[in-house]
C-alpha positions as CSV (number, residue, x, y, z in Angstrom):
1,X,35.1,66.8,99.8
2,X,32.2,65.7,102.1
3,X,34.7,64.8,104.8
4,X,36.0,68.4,105.0
5,X,33.0,70.7,104.4
6,X,33.2,72.2,107.9
7,X,36.9,72.8,107.6
8,X,36.5,74.5,104.2
9,X,33.8,76.8,105.6
10,X,35.8,77.7,108.7
11,X,39.0,78.2,106.8
12,X,37.3,80.6,104.3
13,X,35.5,82.5,107.2
14,X,38.8,82.8,109.1
15,X,40.5,84.2,106.0
16,X,37.8,86.8,105.6
17,X,37.2,87.8,109.3
18,X,40.3,86.7,111.2
19,X,40.3,86.0,114.9
20,X,37.8,88.8,115.4
21,X,35.1,86.7,113.6
22,X,35.2,84.1,116.4
23,X,34.4,84.1,120.1
24,X,34.9,81.5,122.8
25,X,31.8,80.2,124.6
26,X,32.0,78.1,127.7
27,X,29.4,75.5,126.9
28,X,29.4,72.1,125.2
29,X,27.4,72.3,121.9
30,X,28.0,68.7,120.8
31,X,29.7,65.4,121.6
32,X,30.8,62.7,119.2
33,X,31.8,59.2,119.7
34,X,34.8,57.6,118.0
35,X,33.9,55.1,115.3
36,X,31.6,57.3,113.1
37,X,32.1,58.2,109.5
38,X,34.6,61.0,110.1
39,X,36.6,58.9,112.5
40,X,36.7,55.8,110.3
41,X,37.6,57.9,107.2
42,X,39.9,60.4,108.9
43,X,42.7,60.0,106.3
44,X,40.3,61.2,103.5
45,X,39.3,64.1,105.6
46,X,42.8,65.2,106.5
47,X,43.8,64.9,102.8
48,X,40.9,67.0,101.8
49,X,41.8,69.6,104.5
50,X,45.4,69.7,103.0
51,X,43.9,70.3,99.5
52,X,41.7,73.1,100.9
53,X,44.7,74.8,102.5
54,X,46.7,74.6,99.3
55,X,43.7,76.0,97.3
56,X,43.7,78.9,99.6
57,X,47.4,79.8,99.4
58,X,49.1,77.6,102.0
59,X,52.3,76.1,100.7
60,X,52.2,72.4,99.8
61,X,55.0,71.6,102.3
62,X,53.1,73.2,105.2
63,X,49.8,71.6,104.2
64,X,51.4,68.2,104.1
65,X,53.1,68.8,107.5
66,X,49.7,69.8,109.0
67,X,48.1,66.7,107.6
68,X,50.8,64.4,109.0
69,X,50.6,66.1,112.4
70,X,46.8,65.6,112.6
71,X,47.1,62.0,111.4
72,X,49.7,61.2,114.1
73,X,47.5,63.0,116.8
74,X,44.5,60.9,115.7
75,X,46.4,57.7,115.7
76,X,47.9,58.4,119.2
77,X,44.4,59.2,120.5
78,X,43.1,55.8,119.3
79,X,45.9,54.1,121.2
80,X,45.3,55.8,124.5
């Protein structure tokens, strides 16, 4: 699950604290280029994210739909 550790942490944190556990800040904290490990292995990461969602109570159908949506978004971004 190395491709989804951040997602796992944020998902568990959100389930515990809800929206109140987050706040919006108006500054850039990081920037990433396409072509890195996560970008090149995005399918593994999105599959791991779906597994995390299901482990935490999301229905299999919804988790798969989310995975498909993110995959399509990622593929479209690469074309543009």
